[in-house]
Biopython code that builds the backbone (N, CA, C, O; Angstrom):
import numpy as np
from Bio.PDB.StructureBuilder import StructureBuilder

atoms = [
    (1, "MET", "N", (-47.874, -31.656, -5.530)),
    (1, "MET", "CA", (-47.831, -30.839, -6.734)),
    (1, "MET", "C", (-48.090, -29.369, -6.370)),
    (1, "MET", "O", (-49.005, -29.061, -5.606)),
    (2, "GLU", "N", (-47.292, -28.495, -6.912)),
    (2, "GLU", "CA", (-47.450, -27.060, -6.646)),
    (2, "GLU", "C", (-48.699, -26.530, -7.338)),
    (2, "GLU", "O", (-49.040, -26.956, -8.441)),
    (3, "SER", "N", (-49.371, -25.604, -6.682)),
    (3, "SER", "CA", (-50.542, -24.977, -7.280)),
    (3, "SER", "C", (-50.152, -23.603, -7.816)),
    (3, "SER", "O", (-49.557, -22.795, -7.102)),
    (4, "TYR", "N", (-50.488, -23.349, -9.065)),
    (4, "TYR", "CA", (-50.175, -22.056, -9.679)),
    (4, "TYR", "C", (-51.425, -21.192, -9.808)),
    (4, "TYR", "O", (-51.394, -20.123, -10.417)),
    (5, "GLU", "N", (-52.533, -21.671, -9.222)),
    (5, "GLU", "CA", (-53.805, -20.979, -9.339)),
    (5, "GLU", "C", (-53.725, -19.514, -8.909)),
    (5, "GLU", "O", (-54.176, -18.627, -9.635)),
    (6, "ASN", "N", (-53.161, -19.262, -7.747)),
    (6, "ASN", "CA", (-53.077, -17.898, -7.234)),
    (6, "ASN", "C", (-51.692, -17.285, -7.410)),
    (6, "ASN", "O", (-51.414, -16.205, -6.890)),
    (7, "GLN", "N", (-50.831, -17.974, -8.139)),
    (7, "GLN", "CA", (-49.469, -17.508, -8.355)),
    (7, "GLN", "C", (-49.452, -16.386, -9.380)),
    (7, "GLN", "O", (-50.073, -16.490, -10.437)),
    (8, "LYS", "N", (-48.736, -15.311, -9.062)),
    (8, "LYS", "CA", (-48.560, -14.221, -10.023)),
    (8, "LYS", "C", (-47.259, -14.446, -10.780)),
    (8, "LYS", "O", (-46.288, -14.974, -10.238)),
    (9, "PHE", "N", (-47.261, -14.038, -12.035)),
    (9, "PHE", "CA", (-46.082, -14.162, -12.880)),
    (9, "PHE", "C", (-45.786, -12.811, -13.504)),
    (9, "PHE", "O", (-46.696, -12.033, -13.791)),
    (10, "CYS", "N", (-44.506, -12.539, -13.710)),
    (10, "CYS", "CA", (-44.112, -11.309, -14.394)),
    (10, "CYS", "C", (-44.764, -11.311, -15.773)),
    (10, "CYS", "O", (-44.704, -12.308, -16.494)),
    (11, "GLN", "N", (-45.380, -10.201, -16.132)),
    (11, "GLN", "CA", (-46.070, -10.084, -17.407)),
    (11, "GLN", "C", (-45.124, -9.699, -18.547)),
    (11, "GLN", "O", (-45.563, -9.269, -19.615)),
    (12, "SER", "N", (-43.819, -9.859, -18.303)),
    (12, "SER", "CA", (-42.818, -9.639, -19.337)),
    (12, "SER", "C", (-41.988, -10.901, -19.564)),
    (12, "SER", "O", (-41.770, -11.308, -20.705)),
    (13, "CYS", "N", (-41.520, -11.527, -18.459)),
    (13, "CYS", "CA", (-40.634, -12.692, -18.593)),
    (13, "CYS", "C", (-41.228, -13.985, -18.044)),
    (13, "CYS", "O", (-40.624, -15.049, -18.179)),
    (14, "ALA", "N", (-42.412, -13.903, -17.423)),
    (14, "ALA", "CA", (-43.126, -15.069, -16.877)),
    (14, "ALA", "C", (-42.487, -15.663, -15.622)),
    (14, "ALA", "O", (-42.842, -16.770, -15.216)),
    (15, "MET", "N", (-41.554, -14.943, -15.007)),
    (15, "MET", "CA", (-40.956, -15.433, -13.759)),
    (15, "MET", "C", (-42.024, -15.414, -12.661)),
    (15, "MET", "O", (-42.778, -14.449, -12.542)),
    (16, "PRO", "N", (-42.087, -16.491, -11.852)),
    (16, "PRO", "CA", (-43.031, -16.479, -10.734)),
    (16, "PRO", "C", (-42.667, -15.374, -9.739)),
    (16, "PRO", "O", (-41.509, -15.238, -9.345)),
    (17, "LEU", "N", (-43.658, -14.597, -9.343)),
    (17, "LEU", "CA", (-43.438, -13.517, -8.379)),
    (17, "LEU", "C", (-43.811, -14.068, -7.005)),
    (17, "LEU", "O", (-44.943, -13.927, -6.541)),
    (18, "THR", "N", (-42.829, -14.697, -6.374)),
    (18, "THR", "CA", (-43.077, -15.446, -5.140)),
    (18, "THR", "C", (-42.901, -14.626, -3.872)),
    (18, "THR", "O", (-43.266, -15.082, -2.788)),
    (19, "SER", "N", (-42.348, -13.423, -3.989)),
    (19, "SER", "CA", (-42.210, -12.567, -2.808)),
    (19, "SER", "C", (-42.240, -11.103, -3.228)),
    (19, "SER", "O", (-41.971, -10.773, -4.383)),
    (20, "ASP", "N", (-42.569, -10.228, -2.281)),
    (20, "ASP", "CA", (-42.670, -8.798, -2.573)),
    (20, "ASP", "C", (-41.367, -8.218, -3.111)),
    (20, "ASP", "O", (-41.390, -7.253, -3.876)),
    (21, "GLU", "N", (-40.236, -8.792, -2.721)),
    (21, "GLU", "CA", (-38.938, -8.279, -3.164)),
    (21, "GLU", "C", (-38.729, -8.458, -4.664)),
    (21, "GLU", "O", (-37.861, -7.809, -5.249)),
    (22, "LEU", "N", (-39.506, -9.321, -5.286)),
    (22, "LEU", "CA", (-39.335, -9.594, -6.713)),
    (22, "LEU", "C", (-40.147, -8.670, -7.614)),
    (22, "LEU", "O", (-39.961, -8.671, -8.831)),
    (23, "TYR", "N", (-41.054, -7.875, -7.022)),
    (23, "TYR", "CA", (-41.882, -6.978, -7.822)),
    (23, "TYR", "C", (-41.089, -5.769, -8.306)),
    (23, "TYR", "O", (-40.234, -5.244, -7.593)),
    (24, "GLY", "N", (-41.389, -5.339, -9.528)),
    (24, "GLY", "CA", (-40.790, -4.138, -10.080)),
    (24, "GLY", "C", (-41.354, -2.902, -9.396)),
    (24, "GLY", "O", (-42.225, -3.000, -8.532)),
    (25, "THR", "N", (-40.847, -1.737, -9.792)),
    (25, "THR", "CA", (-41.299, -0.490, -9.163)),
    (25, "THR", "C", (-41.794, 0.509, -10.199)),
    (25, "THR", "O", (-41.295, 0.572, -11.322)),
    (26, "ASN", "N", (-42.785, 1.283, -9.790)),
    (26, "ASN", "CA", (-43.312, 2.369, -10.617)),
    (26, "ASN", "C", (-42.418, 3.592, -10.469)),
    (26, "ASN", "O", (-41.513, 3.613, -9.634)),
    (27, "ALA", "N", (-42.675, 4.604, -11.281)),
    (27, "ALA", "CA", (-41.870, 5.836, -11.255)),
    (27, "ALA", "C", (-41.862, 6.488, -9.872)),
    (27, "ALA", "O", (-40.873, 7.112, -9.488)),
    (28, "ASP", "N", (-42.957, 6.347, -9.125)),
    (28, "ASP", "CA", (-43.033, 6.956, -7.788)),
    (28, "ASP", "C", (-42.466, 6.060, -6.687)),
    (28, "ASP", "O", (-42.549, 6.390, -5.504)),
    (29, "GLY", "N", (-41.883, 4.912, -7.091)),
    (29, "GLY", "CA", (-41.273, 4.009, -6.114)),
    (29, "GLY", "C", (-42.221, 2.964, -5.560)),
    (29, "GLY", "O", (-41.798, 2.078, -4.817)),
    (30, "SER", "N", (-43.499, 3.052, -5.911)),
    (30, "SER", "CA", (-44.458, 2.058, -5.438)),
    (30, "SER", "C", (-44.261, 0.734, -6.195)),
    (30, "SER", "O", (-43.651, 0.695, -7.264)),
    (31, "ILE", "N", (-44.786, -0.327, -5.618)),
    (31, "ILE", "CA", (-44.647, -1.658, -6.220)),
    (31, "ILE", "C", (-45.518, -1.767, -7.463)),
    (31, "ILE", "O", (-46.659, -1.304, -7.479)),
    (32, "ASN", "N", (-44.968, -2.384, -8.503)),
    (32, "ASN", "CA", (-45.733, -2.694, -9.702)),
    (32, "ASN", "C", (-46.002, -4.191, -9.667)),
    (32, "ASN", "O", (-45.069, -4.990, -9.749)),
    (33, "GLU", "N", (-47.248, -4.575, -9.547)),
    (33, "GLU", "CA", (-47.603, -5.983, -9.376)),
    (33, "GLU", "C", (-47.625, -6.780, -10.674)),
    (33, "GLU", "O", (-47.862, -7.988, -10.652)),
    (34, "ASP", "N", (-47.383, -6.124, -11.801)),
    (34, "ASP", "CA", (-47.393, -6.833, -13.083)),
    (34, "ASP", "C", (-46.023, -7.344, -13.516)),
    (34, "ASP", "O", (-45.926, -8.334, -14.240)),
    (35, "TYR", "N", (-44.967, -6.669, -13.073)),
    (35, "TYR", "CA", (-43.629, -6.986, -13.586)),
    (35, "TYR", "C", (-42.616, -7.216, -12.470)),
    (35, "TYR", "O", (-42.770, -6.711, -11.358)),
    (36, "CYS", "N", (-41.576, -7.989, -12.786)),
    (36, "CYS", "CA", (-40.513, -8.280, -11.811)),
    (36, "CYS", "C", (-39.445, -7.175, -11.812)),
    (36, "CYS", "O", (-39.405, -6.323, -12.701)),
    (37, "ILE", "N", (-38.593, -7.219, -10.798)),
    (37, "ILE", "CA", (-37.530, -6.217, -10.659)),
    (37, "ILE", "C", (-36.516, -6.276, -11.802)),
    (37, "ILE", "O", (-35.834, -5.291, -12.082)),
    (38, "TYR", "N", (-36.421, -7.425, -12.456)),
    (38, "TYR", "CA", (-35.450, -7.562, -13.543)),
    (38, "TYR", "C", (-35.965, -6.948, -14.847)),
    (38, "TYR", "O", (-35.175, -6.554, -15.705)),
    (39, "CYS", "N", (-37.292, -6.868, -14.993)),
    (39, "CYS", "CA", (-37.887, -6.347, -16.222)),
    (39, "CYS", "C", (-38.361, -4.902, -16.107)),
    (39, "CYS", "O", (-38.403, -4.187, -17.109)),
    (40, "PHE", "N", (-38.717, -4.463, -14.903)),
    (40, "PHE", "CA", (-39.365, -3.154, -14.744)),
    (40, "PHE", "C", (-38.860, -2.452, -13.504)),
    (40, "PHE", "O", (-38.988, -2.970, -12.394)),
    (41, "LYS", "N", (-38.281, -1.263, -13.688)),
    (41, "LYS", "CA", (-37.741, -0.504, -12.561)),
    (41, "LYS", "C", (-38.008, 0.981, -12.773)),
    (41, "LYS", "O", (-37.803, 1.509, -13.865)),
    (42, "ASP", "N", (-38.463, 1.640, -11.728)),
    (42, "ASP", "CA", (-38.727, 3.087, -11.765)),
    (42, "ASP", "C", (-39.676, 3.483, -12.900)),
    (42, "ASP", "O", (-39.511, 4.526, -13.532)),
    (43, "GLY", "N", (-40.674, 2.626, -13.143)),
    (43, "GLY", "CA", (-41.695, 2.945, -14.137)),
    (43, "GLY", "C", (-41.323, 2.669, -15.577)),
    (43, "GLY", "O", (-42.054, 3.056, -16.489)),
    (44, "GLU", "N", (-40.186, 1.998, -15.802)),
    (44, "GLU", "CA", (-39.746, 1.714, -17.171)),
    (44, "GLU", "C", (-39.226, 0.286, -17.290)),
    (44, "GLU", "O", (-38.726, -0.288, -16.323)),
    (45, "PHE", "N", (-39.350, -0.274, -18.484)),
    (45, "PHE", "CA", (-38.748, -1.589, -18.725)),
    (45, "PHE", "C", (-37.230, -1.428, -18.708)),
    (45, "PHE", "O", (-36.700, -0.428, -19.191)),
    (46, "THR", "N", (-36.550, -2.401, -18.160)),
    (46, "THR", "CA", (-35.099, -2.316, -18.002)),
    (46, "THR", "C", (-34.350, -2.613, -19.297)),
    (46, "THR", "O", (-33.175, -2.274, -19.430)),
    (47, "SER", "N", (-35.028, -3.243, -20.248)),
    (47, "SER", "CA", (-34.372, -3.503, -21.531)),
    (47, "SER", "C", (-35.389, -3.403, -22.652)),
    (47, "SER", "O", (-36.573, -3.688, -22.475)),
    (48, "ASP", "N", (-34.904, -3.000, -23.788)),
    (48, "ASP", "CA", (-35.742, -2.857, -24.967)),
    (48, "ASP", "C", (-35.463, -4.052, -25.858)),
    (48, "ASP", "O", (-34.550, -4.029, -26.683)),
    (49, "MET", "N", (-36.270, -5.107, -25.681)),
    (49, "MET", "CA", (-36.060, -6.291, -26.498)),
    (49, "MET", "C", (-37.393, -6.792, -27.019)),
    (49, "MET", "O", (-38.454, -6.466, -26.487)),
    (50, "SER", "N", (-37.314, -7.586, -28.062)),
    (50, "SER", "CA", (-38.533, -8.151, -28.637)),
    (50, "SER", "C", (-38.978, -9.350, -27.790)),
    (50, "SER", "O", (-38.231, -9.843, -26.945)),
    (51, "MET", "N", (-40.200, -9.802, -28.035)),
    (51, "MET", "CA", (-40.687, -10.977, -27.323)),
    (51, "MET", "C", (-39.769, -12.175, -27.602)),
    (51, "MET", "O", (-39.469, -12.951, -26.695)),
    (52, "GLU", "N", (-39.337, -12.321, -28.826)),
    (52, "GLU", "CA", (-38.462, -13.438, -29.192)),
    (52, "GLU", "C", (-37.129, -13.368, -28.450)),
    (52, "GLU", "O", (-36.624, -14.386, -27.977)),
    (53, "GLU", "N", (-36.565, -12.177, -28.350)),
    (53, "GLU", "CA", (-35.307, -12.008, -27.611)),
    (53, "GLU", "C", (-35.499, -12.345, -26.136)),
    (53, "GLU", "O", (-34.647, -12.989, -25.524)),
    (54, "MET", "N", (-36.624, -11.905, -25.567)),
    (54, "MET", "CA", (-36.911, -12.203, -24.165)),
    (54, "MET", "C", (-37.083, -13.706, -23.968)),
    (54, "MET", "O", (-36.584, -14.267, -22.993)),
    (55, "MET", "N", (-37.783, -14.352, -24.885)),
    (55, "MET", "CA", (-37.977, -15.807, -24.788)),
    (55, "MET", "C", (-36.632, -16.529, -24.826)),
    (55, "MET", "O", (-36.388, -17.421, -24.014)),
    (56, "ASN", "N", (-35.768, -16.157, -25.750)),
    (56, "ASN", "CA", (-34.460, -16.805, -25.864)),
    (56, "ASN", "C", (-33.645, -16.629, -24.591)),
    (56, "ASN", "O", (-32.988, -17.564, -24.134)),
    (57, "PHE", "N", (-33.686, -15.430, -24.021)),
    (57, "PHE", "CA", (-32.985, -15.158, -22.762)),
    (57, "PHE", "C", (-33.563, -16.043, -21.650)),
    (57, "PHE", "O", (-32.818, -16.644, -20.875)),
    (58, "CYS", "N", (-34.885, -16.116, -21.581)),
    (58, "CYS", "CA", (-35.548, -16.866, -20.505)),
    (58, "CYS", "C", (-35.398, -18.379, -20.655)),
    (58, "CYS", "O", (-35.372, -19.097, -19.655)),
    (59, "ILE", "N", (-35.302, -18.862, -21.875)),
    (59, "ILE", "CA", (-35.096, -20.298, -22.093)),
    (59, "ILE", "C", (-33.806, -20.733, -21.409)),
    (59, "ILE", "O", (-33.774, -21.750, -20.717)),
    (60, "GLU", "N", (-32.743, -19.955, -21.606)),
    (60, "GLU", "CA", (-31.451, -20.264, -20.975)),
    (60, "GLU", "C", (-31.583, -20.306, -19.452)),
    (60, "GLU", "O", (-31.069, -21.214, -18.799)),
    (61, "LYS", "N", (-32.281, -19.307, -18.894)),
    (61, "LYS", "CA", (-32.458, -19.232, -17.438)),
    (61, "LYS", "C", (-33.289, -20.399, -16.919)),
    (61, "LYS", "O", (-32.974, -20.977, -15.878)),
    (62, "MET", "N", (-34.344, -20.742, -17.640)),
    (62, "MET", "CA", (-35.228, -21.820, -17.198)),
    (62, "MET", "C", (-34.491, -23.163, -17.168)),
    (62, "MET", "O", (-34.634, -23.939, -16.224)),
    (63, "VAL", "N", (-33.713, -23.422, -18.198)),
    (63, "VAL", "CA", (-32.952, -24.677, -18.272)),
    (63, "VAL", "C", (-31.905, -24.726, -17.145)),
    (63, "VAL", "O", (-31.624, -25.787, -16.588)),
    (64, "GLU", "N", (-31.341, -23.566, -16.827)),
    (64, "GLU", "CA", (-30.371, -23.447, -15.735)),
    (64, "GLU", "C", (-31.021, -23.793, -14.386)),
    (64, "GLU", "O", (-30.469, -24.563, -13.599)),
    (65, "VAL", "N", (-32.193, -23.216, -14.138)),
    (65, "VAL", "CA", (-32.891, -23.384, -12.868)),
    (65, "VAL", "C", (-33.601, -24.738, -12.778)),
    (65, "VAL", "O", (-33.726, -25.306, -11.693)),
    (66, "HIS", "N", (-34.063, -25.250, -13.922)),
    (66, "HIS", "CA", (-34.779, -26.533, -13.966)),
    (66, "HIS", "C", (-34.072, -27.494, -14.921)),
    (66, "HIS", "O", (-34.476, -27.623, -16.077)),
    (67, "PRO", "N", (-33.015, -28.173, -14.446)),
    (67, "PRO", "CA", (-32.251, -29.063, -15.331)),
    (67, "PRO", "C", (-33.081, -30.200, -15.930)),
    (67, "PRO", "O", (-32.686, -30.809, -16.925)),
    (68, "GLU", "N", (-34.238, -30.483, -15.315)),
    (68, "GLU", "CA", (-35.089, -31.554, -15.845)),
    (68, "GLU", "C", (-35.833, -31.132, -17.118)),
    (68, "GLU", "O", (-36.441, -31.962, -17.794)),
    (69, "ILE", "N", (-35.780, -29.837, -17.435)),
    (69, "ILE", "CA", (-36.429, -29.317, -18.638)),
    (69, "ILE", "C", (-35.356, -29.012, -19.685)),
    (69, "ILE", "O", (-34.374, -28.327, -19.399)),
    (70, "ASP", "N", (-35.554, -29.527, -20.895)),
    (70, "ASP", "CA", (-34.575, -29.224, -21.940)),
    (70, "ASP", "C", (-35.011, -27.972, -22.713)),
    (70, "ASP", "O", (-36.127, -27.480, -22.543)),
    (71, "LYS", "N", (-34.112, -27.470, -23.561)),
    (71, "LYS", "CA", (-34.370, -26.217, -24.281)),
    (71, "LYS", "C", (-35.619, -26.308, -25.154)),
    (71, "LYS", "O", (-36.386, -25.349, -25.252)),
    (72, "GLU", "N", (-35.817, -27.445, -25.778)),
    (72, "GLU", "CA", (-36.980, -27.623, -26.658)),
    (72, "GLU", "C", (-38.283, -27.519, -25.860)),
    (72, "GLU", "O", (-39.229, -26.860, -26.291)),
    (73, "GLU", "N", (-38.325, -28.165, -24.711)),
    (73, "GLU", "CA", (-39.514, -28.125, -23.860)),
    (73, "GLU", "C", (-39.749, -26.706, -23.317)),
    (73, "GLU", "O", (-40.879, -26.219, -23.296)),
    (74, "ALA", "N", (-38.669, -26.058, -22.883)),
    (74, "ALA", "CA", (-38.773, -24.687, -22.374)),
    (74, "ALA", "C", (-39.269, -23.753, -23.478)),
    (74, "ALA", "O", (-40.104, -22.883, -23.226)),
    (75, "SER", "N", (-38.772, -23.925, -24.670)),
    (75, "SER", "CA", (-39.172, -23.100, -25.808)),
    (75, "SER", "C", (-40.657, -23.285, -26.118)),
    (75, "SER", "O", (-41.364, -22.315, -26.391)),
    (76, "LYS", "N", (-41.122, -24.521, -26.075)),
    (76, "LYS", "CA", (-42.533, -24.816, -26.343)),
    (76, "LYS", "C", (-43.425, -24.162, -25.287)),
    (76, "LYS", "O", (-44.443, -23.552, -25.613)),
    (77, "MET", "N", (-43.029, -24.295, -24.015)),
    (77, "MET", "CA", (-43.802, -23.709, -22.921)),
    (77, "MET", "C", (-43.888, -22.189, -23.081)),
    (77, "MET", "O", (-44.963, -21.605, -22.946)),
    (78, "MET", "N", (-42.770, -21.565, -23.365)),
    (78, "MET", "CA", (-42.735, -20.111, -23.486)),
    (78, "MET", "C", (-43.493, -19.635, -24.715)),
    (78, "MET", "O", (-44.099, -18.564, -24.703)),
    (79, "GLY", "N", (-43.457, -20.428, -25.770)),
    (79, "GLY", "CA", (-44.206, -20.094, -26.979)),
    (79, "GLY", "C", (-45.705, -20.034, -26.724)),
    (79, "GLY", "O", (-46.429, -19.297, -27.394)),
    (80, "GLU", "N", (-46.164, -20.812, -25.755)),
    (80, "GLU", "CA", (-47.587, -20.811, -25.398)),
    (80, "GLU", "C", (-47.915, -19.681, -24.428)),
    (80, "GLU", "O", (-48.989, -19.085, -24.514)),
    (81, "VAL", "N", (-47.001, -19.380, -23.508)),
    (81, "VAL", "CA", (-47.256, -18.414, -22.435)),
    (81, "VAL", "C", (-46.986, -16.964, -22.850)),
    (81, "VAL", "O", (-47.804, -16.084, -22.582)),
    (82, "PHE", "N", (-45.872, -16.716, -23.487)),
    (82, "PHE", "CA", (-45.440, -15.334, -23.751)),
    (82, "PHE", "C", (-46.446, -14.481, -24.527)),
    (82, "PHE", "O", (-46.656, -13.325, -24.160)),
    (83, "PRO", "N", (-47.083, -15.008, -25.595)),
    (83, "PRO", "CA", (-48.039, -14.163, -26.325)),
    (83, "PRO", "C", (-49.224, -13.705, -25.470)),
    (83, "PRO", "O", (-49.921, -12.762, -25.842)),
    (84, "LYS", "N", (-49.455, -14.352, -24.347)),
    (84, "LYS", "CA", (-50.571, -14.000, -23.460)),
    (84, "LYS", "C", (-50.169, -13.003, -22.375)),
    (84, "LYS", "O", (-51.039, -12.461, -21.693)),
    (85, "LEU", "N", (-48.879, -12.752, -22.202)),
    (85, "LEU", "CA", (-48.421, -11.815, -21.182)),
    (85, "LEU", "C", (-48.727, -10.380, -21.601)),
    (85, "LEU", "O", (-48.679, -10.050, -22.786)),
    (86, "LYS", "N", (-49.043, -9.529, -20.624)),
    (86, "LYS", "CA", (-49.439, -8.140, -20.907)),
    (86, "LYS", "C", (-48.470, -7.412, -21.827)),
    (86, "LYS", "O", (-48.891, -6.716, -22.752)),
    (87, "ARG", "N", (-47.163, -7.570, -21.576)),
    (87, "ARG", "CA", (-46.180, -6.812, -22.364)),
    (87, "ARG", "C", (-46.218, -7.202, -23.839)),
    (87, "ARG", "O", (-45.947, -6.363, -24.698)),
    (88, "TRP", "N", (-46.541, -8.437, -24.148)),
    (88, "TRP", "CA", (-46.432, -8.933, -25.512)),
    (88, "TRP", "C", (-47.787, -9.139, -26.188)),
    (88, "TRP", "O", (-47.831, -9.356, -27.399)),
    (89, "ALA", "N", (-48.870, -9.080, -25.461)),
    (89, "ALA", "CA", (-50.201, -9.401, -25.994)),
    (89, "ALA", "C", (-50.607, -8.544, -27.196)),
    (89, "ALA", "O", (-51.366, -9.004, -28.049)),
    (90, "ASN", "N", (-50.118, -7.322, -27.274)),
    (90, "ASN", "CA", (-50.498, -6.443, -28.378)),
    (90, "ASN", "C", (-49.480, -6.361, -29.503)),
    (90, "ASN", "O", (-49.644, -5.595, -30.452)),
    (91, "ASP", "N", (-48.417, -7.167, -29.384)),
    (91, "ASP", "CA", (-47.375, -7.138, -30.436)),
    (91, "ASP", "C", (-47.872, -7.730, -31.738)),
    (91, "ASP", "O", (-47.128, -7.783, -32.717)),
]
sb = StructureBuilder()
sb.init_structure("model")
sb.init_model(0)
sb.init_chain("A")
sb.init_seg("    ")
for serial, (resi, resn, name, xyz) in enumerate(atoms, 1):
    if name == "N":
        sb.init_residue(resn, " ", resi, " ")
    sb.init_atom(name, np.array(xyz, "f"), 0.0, 1.0, " ", f" {name:<3s}", serial, name[0])
structure = sb.get_structure()
C-alpha cells in the first residue's frame, strides 16, 4: 500500500507532486512548493476557475488515470479534499 504521509499535493488541483519537475514557479522563477506546473506558473494561477470547475476538470482526469475509480467515487473524494486545499479554503 502506498503511503501518502509525506506526499505533497497541489493545493489547487490535488495532483500528487511526485517530482521537482511537477512544481509550479514563482514570479522570480523559483519553485513554488504549494502548486503544480499546470495550476501555477510565473507567480500566477494558469486559469481563473471556481473550485467546482476545477473539481469537474479533475474528476475527468482522475477517472482517465485510475480506471478503477468511477466518476461518482472521484467526485466524492474531491468533495472532501478540495475545500481543504489552500487555494479554495477561503472561498
